[in-house]
Structures are given as structure tokens and as C-alpha cells.
N, C-alpha and C positions, 0 to 999 in steps of 0.2 A: 376852553370856556369854563369859568368857575361854576360848580354845581349849583350854588345859590342863585346865580344869574339865570341858569337854565330853568330852574323851578319858577323864578319870577316870570320868565317869558312864558312858561307853560300856563301859569295862572292868567295872564293877560289874554292869551290865545284861547284858553278854555272859556273865557267869559266874552269871547268875540269882540274884544277891544282893539285887536291888531292882528297882524299875520306873522308867522314864523320868519318869512323872508325879510320883512320889514325890521323885525328885531335883530336878526343876524347882521343885516346891513349896518344897522346902527352900531352894533357891538364891534364890527370890523373897522368902523370909522374912528373908534376910540382906542386909546393905547392902554390895553389891559385894565379896564376900569373896575373899580370896586362895585359891589352891589348897590350901595348908596348912590354913587355917582351915576351909575348906569340908570337906576330908577328915576333920579331927578331929571336926567336928560330925556328919558322916555316920556316922563310926565309933561315936560315942557313941550315936547313935540305933539303929544296927543291933545294937550290943551289948545293948541293952535288949530286943531282940525275938529274939535268937538263942541257940542253945545255946552253952555256954562253949567247947566244942571248935572249933565253926565260927569263933567270934570269934578264938580263938588262931591259927588258920590264916590268917585275914584279917590279923591283926596281923603275922604273920611275913612276909606278902607285901606289906604296905603300902608299903614303901620301893620295892620293885620296880615296883609299880603306879604310884607318883608319878613315878619315873624314866621310866617308859614314857609316861605322859601328857605329861610335859614334852617328851620326845623327839618324839612324834607331833605335838605342837603346833608344833614348829619346822618341820614340813613344810607348814604353813599351810593345811591342809584340815580341814574339819569331819568328824567321823565320820558315817556314813550315817544314824544316827538323828536327826540334826539338820539334814540336807540339806533345804532347802525350808521350814524353820521359822523363826520370828522370832529364834531363838537362834543361827542360823548367822551367822558373821561373814563378810560379803561387802562388797567395796568399800572396806574400810578399809585404812589403811597398817599392816598387821600383818605377821606372819611371812612370808606369801607374797611380799610385795614385797621384803622383805630378802633372801629366798633367791634370788628371781629376779635381783636386782641382783648378788648374789655369783656366781650361775651365769654371768651375762653377763661379769663380770670374768674368771672362769675360762676361758670359752670364746673371748672376742674380744680382750681387751687383752694376752694373752700372745703375745710375738713369739719364734718359735723362731730362734736364731741360725743364720746360713747356714754350710754346710760348705765354705767357700772357703779356698784357699791353705793347706791343711793342711800340706803338706810344706815350706812356706816359713817356718812359724812355729816358734819355739823350744819346747823342752819345757815351760818355764814358762808360756808363752802358751797351749799346748794344755791344760795342766792347768787353768788358769783358764777356758778355753773349756768343758771337760767339767764343771767344777764349776758354772759358770753354767747350762749346759744342763740338768743334773740338778735343780737348784733351781727352774729355770723350769718343767720338766715336772711338778714336784710341783704348782705353782700351776695348771697346765693340767689337772690331774685324771688324769694318766696313772698306771698301775700299774707299767709296765716300759718300759725303753728297751733297744733292740737295736742294737748297732754291730757289723757283720759285713763281712768281706772279700767283695768282688764282689756286694754287695747295697746297696740304698738303706736309709738309716737309718729305723727305724720304732718306734712305740711301741704299747703295748696300752692302750686306754682303753675302760672299760665292756665288757671282754671282746673288743672289736673291734680289728683291727690298723689303724693309721693311718700312712701314710708322712709323715715330717716334712721330707723332702728328696727331690728328683729325682736327686740325684747318686749315682752308683754308686761306692762307695768301692773304691779299689785296695787290694791286700793291704798295701802300705806304709802307706797312709793309715789303714786299720783298725788296723794294728799300733801306729802312733804314738798314735792316739787312745786305744786301750785300755791302752797301756803308760804313758800320761801320768799316770795316777793311782796307779801302782805305785812303791814304793821299790826299791832294788837288791835287797834280800833277796827281796821278792815277785817280782821278775822272774826271779830265779834259781829259785825254787820252781816258777813257772809253766813255765819252759822245761824243767825236769827232769821235772814231772808231765804236761804238756800239758793239764792241767785244774786249776783253782784256784778255790776259793770262799772269800770273806772278806767282812767287814763294812767299809764305807767310811763315814767320818764327815766331814761338811762342816759346820762350825759345829755347829748343833744338829740338823742333818738327818742321817738315817742311811740307808744303802742297802746291799742285799745284792747282792754282785757275783759272777757266775759266769763265769769265762773258759775258753775251750776253743780247741784247735787243730783246724781241719778242712781239707778238701782244697784250699780256696782261700786259707787263711790264718787269721788270729786272729778270734774272735768273742766279744763280751761281752754278757752280759744283766744289766741293772741293775734290781733290784726296789726300788721306792720304799717304804720302811717308814713306817708311820703316825708322825706327829710327837708323839703322846702315847698313853698307855695308855688304850684305849677301855673303857668299861664294857660289859657284856653287852647292856644295853638299847641302847646307841649302836650296837652291832654289828648289831642287828636281831632279838635274841631277844625274844619276847613275855613278858609278866610272869609267867605260870605257869611258863614254861621257865626264866626267870631264877631263880625260887625253887627248881625242881628241880635246876638245876646247883649252886646254892649248898648245897643239902642234900647233894649228892655230896661236896662239899668239906669238909663237917663231919666226915667219917669220919677216924679216926686211922690207918687202914690200908685196903688194898684197891687196886683197879686202876680208873682212869678213862681212857677212850680217846676222843680227838678225832680223827675220820677225815674223809676227803674227797679230792677230786682236788687235784693240784698247782694252786696259785693260788686255792684255795677259802677262804682266810682262816683256816686252821688255826692258824698261828702268832699271829695277831692274838687269836684266842679263847684260845689258850694264855696269852698275855700278860695278858688280862683275868682269867683264872682265878688266875694267880699273884698278881696285884694284890689280888684278893679275900682270899686266904690271908694275904698280907703285911699286910693291914689288920686282918683279923678274929682272927688267931691269933698266938701267940708261939712260933714254931718255928724249926727250922733247915731251909732250903730249899736244895737243890743242884740246879741245872739243868745239862744237857748239850746243847749246841746246835751246829749247823753251818751258818752261823756264828751268833754272838750278834746278833740283830736288835733286839729291844726290851730296853732297859736297865731293870733293875729295882733301884731304890735300896732298901736295907734300911729298913723302917718298923718294924712290931712284930716282924717276923721278921728273922732273919739269912739273907740271900740270897747265895749264892755261885754265880756263873755261870761255866761253863767251855766253852771253844770247841774243837771237834775240830781237831786240827793245831797249835793254839797252846798250849793248856793240857793237853791230853790226846791220846793217840794214836788212840783210837777210842771209839765208844759203848760197846762191850763192856768195854774196860779201865777207862773212866770209871765205869761202873755198878758194876763189881766193886770198885773203889777206894771208891766212895761208901758202900758198905755198912760200911766200917771208919771212916767219918768222921762218925759219929753224926748222920745226917740224920733229920728226921721226915718230909719230903716230898722225893721225887725226881722230877724233870721230865725226860723224855727227848724230845728234839726229833724223833727218828725211830726207830721200832722196825722194822728191816728185815732182821735175820738171826736165825738160831736162838739164838745165845748171848745176844743182847741181849734177846730176847723171854723166853727162860728165866730169865734173872736178874731181869727185871722182875716176872714172875710170882712168882718165889721171894721177892723183896723185898716184894711186896704181901701175902704171906702171913706175913711175919715182922715185922709191926709198923710198916710204912712205907706211907704213901700215895703211890702211883706214878701219874703222869699221863703219858701218851705219845700219839704220833700215828702213824697208819697211812694209807696211800693206798688206802682202800677206800670203797665207795659206799653201803653200808647195814650195819645191825647183823649181819645174816646172813653176808655176805661177810667182815665184819671177823673174826667168830669162826672162820670157815673158814680165813681167811688165817693166823690164829694157829696153828691146829691143823695146817695143811698143811706148815708149815716143820719139823715134828717127824717122826721116823720113825714108821711105823704102830704099832710096838710101844709107843711112848710116848704115843700120842694119848689113850687112855683115861684115863691118869694126868693129863695136861695138861687134859683136858676137865673132870675132877673138880676140879682146882685152880682153874680159871677160874670154874667154876660157883660156887665158894665165895668167891672173892676179888674178882670183878668187882663194881664199884659202878654203873657206867653207861657207856653209849656215846653220843656225840654225833656224828652224821654230818651234814656240812653242805656246801653248795655256794653259790656266788654266782650270782644270776640277774638279769635285767633288772628294774629297778623301774619303777613307773608315772611316776616323775619324771624318767626318763632316766638315772638313776644305777643303781648295783647295790644289791641287797638280799640278805639271807641267807635261804636256804631250808634246812630242816634236819629231822632226825628224832632223837628222844631215846628211848633205852631204859634203864630202871632195872632193877636185878636183884632183882625180886620173887621169892617162892618159886616162882611158876609159871615164870618165865623161867629160874630156876636149875635147875628140873627138866628143862626142854627142852634146856638146854645139856648137863647131865649125861647126858641120854639120847641126845644127838647129833641132836636133832630141830630144827635150826636153821631149817629150812624153815617151821616153824610160828610163828616168832618174830613176824612181822608181824601175823598174826591176833591173837595175845595183846596186841601193842602197841595195836592198834586199840580194844581194850576196857580199856586200862590208863590212861586219862586221869586217874583219881583218884590214880594213883601218879606222876603227872607225865610219863607217856609220851605221844608223839605220833608218828605216821607222817609221812612227807614229804607225802603227800596231804593230811592234816589241817592241817599247817602252811600249805600253799599255799591251802587254803580260808580259813583265818583271815587270811592276808595279803591275799587278795583282798577279803574283807569289810572289811578296814581301809583298802582303797584303795592298799595298798603295791605291789601288782602288778596287771597288767591281766587282764581275763577271758581274752584270747588266750594270755598267758603261762602262766596257771594251768592251762588245759585241755591246753596242749602238754606239760606235765610230769607230768600226773596219769595214774595207771594204775588206780586203784580205782573201779570202776563206780558204787558208792554215793556216793562223794564227788563224782564227775563230775556225777551227777544233782543233788546238793545245790547244786553250783556253778551249773549251768544254771538251777535254780529261783531261786536268789538273784539271778542276772543278770537273769531275767525280771522279778522283783520291782522291781529298780532301774529297768529300762526302763519299766515301768508307772508308777512314780512320776514319772518325767521326763515322760511323756505327760500325766499328770494335772495337773502343774504348769504345763504350757504353755497 
């Protein structure tokens, strides 16, 4: 049985839409079907046995389920319900071998160029060195490169720091390396500000560069931007969550927030959401970013991307100007001050869909952060405005996956009537409890997401337990782990 079909069956069974036996019987009655043919046949059969409302929901989620099944199949592992059965694919040259081969290429065949004779090279040679280094590190799987005076060059890979050279860079060497990718105007800006953020383009590769002056000299951080716009399923969102996020983007007005720590993948998620809007709708989208990382070409929407410092002075001024530029959707790269947050909330109430990011860890702290920037006399009014305009909050972080790479862990809150009442009454401490019982509305807590990821084999038992705080979810996780161990013993 094809791996994608196995994961498709697993998704249906996990959502209690059918049974494994029923799915297997259907598969055996068909002649080696493709995923699409099997899904269509299954949908026809389920439709004849279900209420119309349930079938409509399933139809709306079908593409997300198919994308999820294909994505999980690329990992090369069978879902747990097929482990140890004749339908598990084992020993064949399938996705696991391809992925392992790719991983070997990433990990072993990449040679990091040596940091030798930096002061003896010309500016042109150093620029070529930096460009080659950055494109090489993309193939190596690094997310960031750091070049700093009086420090060894290092990268961040799967959240861990790795030294790529034993050479301690002198202040002059670090300055020449970091300056090599700047033009004269950029050098002047950096020397005036002592801090400078911009987007670097090398061929089709893009990087977010952040330069700073510190006590030992110049330091540069280079974030490696994904080379394509990823789908939500590719990023690690589960099928039900993909459907929930897409429903948030169906609104013509309101506020959607994507939150999480720095380096938690917010920008990539934002890019995926803009691409969904750009594909499904015919609207005018204005984005304000610092800097522009993921380029969005206009598809069905007209997309205008503005960069702080290059196309506009600040988030506040860009957002204020956007309200006079006939937008349908406004995307704010970072909501970090009172004026920006206030204008965003106002825009969300006056017929615009506003999507923004914040550096907060969960739904409760996100709402508290929004309220805390306002004077106490304004907070009741802002609380009421947010209670009415909020569409949803996505809080995410990157965690170690079971395959050695990173995967996404997240919680999603949608603004149901219960949630709106809690926000309006200032009872944000009760949000998590309401989210725990709000799965039918598409909500999930971080602990619930971790449990689902563990069941899918995306994260290890140890990783799941280390991040969980809900005693009931911890108990379920331990029970599931015990069941898996019992199965292993029974099959030996």
C-alpha cells in the first residue's frame, strides 16, 4: 500500500470518520489505486453514510488532508496503525531511502570554505567568498550564519550552534567580511546608525542580514530565507489546523495574529498565509516588513510589499498611509509599539483583514501584551475592540523532530463567543481551559499539538514530555507510549 494512502487512512481514522478495516477492504477491492482515486472513492462511500453537514466539512478539508498525507509520506515512515502489518512498506526503495540520501548530501558532501588570508584578498574576492559561503550553508541545512569580531564563525543548525572554523576573526577581518556584501550607500547607512537590517539577494537565494557594532567591532547575522513559499502543510501544520487557518483567512475584516519567539518560523508562516490569500482571493494586499524576506508575486491579488527604511519610514507611518491606499488586506511584519497596535486594531474594525506578528509565547500573553502597551484608562476600550475584531491567534515554535530536523509545535485559538466573552471580561487566564474543549472550532493547545505530533511519529516521546504541562495530556502520552512498546514486544 502506498505510503500516502496509509497516511490518508490514518487521518480519517484519527478523526473517527471510519475504521481501519473498512479502509483496507476498500483498498483491496481496487486495483492499485492512486491517492486521488482512492480518496474520491472513499469520499463517495462516506457521503452515502453521513449527514450532509459532516460531508461538507470533509469536502472543505479534503485538499488539506491530501497535502498532509503526501507530506507525511515524504518522511518515509508508516503511520502507527500500519506498523507491523502486511501493509507497512519496509525494505523497499521508497521515500526513506531518498530522504536519507538527501540528508547524507546535506551533512557530509558540503565543504565549508576556510577563513584564510582574509586581509590579503580584494573586496571582489571577499564578496565572492561570502556569497559562496552563504549558498553553501543553505545546502548544509543551517538557518543562520554569524560573523563577529573576536569570535569564531558559527552557524545555527536545528537550533544548535556549530562552529564552522577554529579561527578567531580579528576586528579588521570581521569588518571586511561583513562590509564585502554592502554597497557604498549601505556602508554609509550602517556607519551612521551602527545597526542595519536589509535583505540580501544572491541569484535566486535570499538572506536577511542584521549588522551591528559592538565593543570588539562589527558583527553580522545572516538568516537563510526559504527558497520557496511553503504551504502550511509543508511547515508542519496538521490537516485540521490548516483548515482552521484557512477559515481565518476567509474573513473580509478582523485581526489575525501569528506569534512566537524570534526564530520560531513566524515569517515563513506569514508568507504561506499571504500566498493562500494571493491564490484564493482577488484583493489588494499591502505588506510592511523589515526587511522583505519572502517575495510575493501578484497572482489573483495585487500585492504591494514595502520595506522599512527603504520604502517607508516606520511601521506606524506605513500603516497610517496604507489606510488611504485602498487595501483589503494589511500584513504587518511586527507589531511592537502602541501606535502600530492601535492602528492595526482600528484597521481591523473598519473593513480590513489585518495580519500581524508579535513575540509572545501563547494566546493569553499575546492579549496581555496588546493591552499592556496602552494606558490603563484605554484598556477597557481596547479590550472590547479586540474581543470584537479578533479572528484568531496562532502561537508557534520550532522543536526537534524525530528525524533530526526541526518541526513546528503550535497552539491555535479562534475567537468563538466564549473566547470573546473572556477577552471582554479580562479573564485571559481562562483562555487555555476554553481552548482545551474547543477542538470542534479548530482550536488546540500546545500540549494537544505535541500529543498529535508524537502519535504521528513527528517528535520523540522524550521531546513531547519535556514540553508538556497539562497533566491529562501527559497521562495520555504515557499511555500511548506504553501501547507502542507493548506492540513492539508482541511483534518480536
